[in-house]
C-alpha positions as CSV (number, residue, x, y, z in Angstrom):
1,M,8.2,-17.8,-10.1
2,C,8.3,-15.7,-13.3
3,T,11.5,-13.8,-12.8
4,Y,13.3,-13.8,-16.1
5,T,16.5,-12.1,-15.3
6,T,17.6,-10.5,-12.0
7,V,20.1,-7.7,-12.5
8,K,22.2,-6.7,-9.6
9,D,24.6,-3.8,-9.4
10,A,26.3,-1.4,-7.1
11,L,25.3,2.3,-6.9
12,D,25.9,5.3,-4.8
13,G,23.0,7.5,-3.7
14,S,20.5,8.3,-1.1
15,A,16.8,7.3,-0.6
16,K,14.1,8.4,1.7
17,G,12.7,5.4,3.7
18,P,10.1,4.7,6.2
19,G,9.5,7.5,8.7
20,G,10.9,10.0,6.3
21,S,14.6,9.4,7.1
22,W,17.3,9.4,4.5
23,F,19.8,6.6,4.2
24,H,22.6,5.7,1.8
25,V,21.8,3.2,-0.9
26,S,24.6,1.0,-2.3
27,D,22.8,-1.9,-4.0
28,L,20.4,-2.1,-6.9
29,T,18.3,-5.1,-7.9
30,V,16.0,-5.1,-10.9
31,Y,13.7,-7.9,-12.0
32,F,10.4,-8.6,-13.8
33,D,7.9,-10.7,-11.8
34,H,4.6,-10.7,-10.0
35,P,4.2,-7.7,-7.8
36,V,3.6,-7.7,-4.1
37,H,1.4,-4.6,-4.0
38,A,0.8,-3.1,-7.4
39,M,-2.4,-3.9,-9.2
40,A,-0.9,-5.6,-12.3
41,E,-0.2,-9.1,-13.4
42,H,3.6,-8.5,-13.7
43,T,5.8,-5.5,-12.9
44,L,9.3,-4.4,-13.3
45,N,10.6,-4.4,-9.7
46,I,13.4,-2.1,-8.6
47,D,15.0,-2.3,-5.1
48,L,17.4,0.2,-3.8
49,S,19.0,-0.8,-0.5
50,D,21.9,-0.7,2.0
51,P,22.2,-4.3,3.2
52,S,24.6,-3.2,5.9
53,K,21.7,-1.5,7.7
54,G,19.3,-4.5,7.5
55,P,16.1,-5.2,5.6
56,S,14.4,-1.9,6.5
57,A,17.0,0.2,4.6
58,R,15.2,-0.5,1.3
59,V,13.1,1.4,-1.2
60,A,11.1,-0.8,-3.6
61,L,9.3,0.2,-6.8
62,E,6.8,-2.0,-8.7
63,L,6.2,-0.5,-12.1
64,T,4.2,-1.6,-15.1
65,A,6.3,-2.2,-18.2
66,E,5.1,1.0,-19.8
67,S,5.8,3.0,-16.6
68,A,9.3,1.5,-16.4
69,R,9.9,2.6,-20.0
70,R,8.7,6.1,-19.2
71,L,11.0,6.2,-16.2
72,V,14.0,5.1,-18.3
73,A,13.2,7.8,-20.9
74,A,12.7,10.5,-18.3
75,V,16.1,9.7,-16.7
76,Q,17.8,9.7,-20.1
77,E,16.2,13.0,-21.0
78,A,17.1,14.7,-17.7
79,L,20.7,13.5,-17.9
80,A,21.0,14.6,-21.6
81,A,20.1,18.2,-20.5
82,V,23.0,18.4,-18.0
83,P,26.4,19.7,-19.0
84,P,28.8,16.7,-19.4
85,E,31.3,18.1,-16.9
86,L,28.6,17.8,-14.2
87,T,27.9,14.1,-14.8
88,S,31.4,12.7,-15.0
């Protein structure tokens, strides 16, 4: 197992899951390891879930390191463009 650090945190949001249904997400897990599906040696893996609804209430991302950096930059850019009173 190549997981270096597993970061867990709480969050508040929604995700679209299997079958196109939306569900609340409350848990975040981020780690760098071998992917399950992505065609890469290692990926940054991001799981958004609601454990109270069982294992199917989960959205998983497997991103190359470069794609993960682009995601972080895009999130920061989008939030920087929003008036501060809307993000507090």
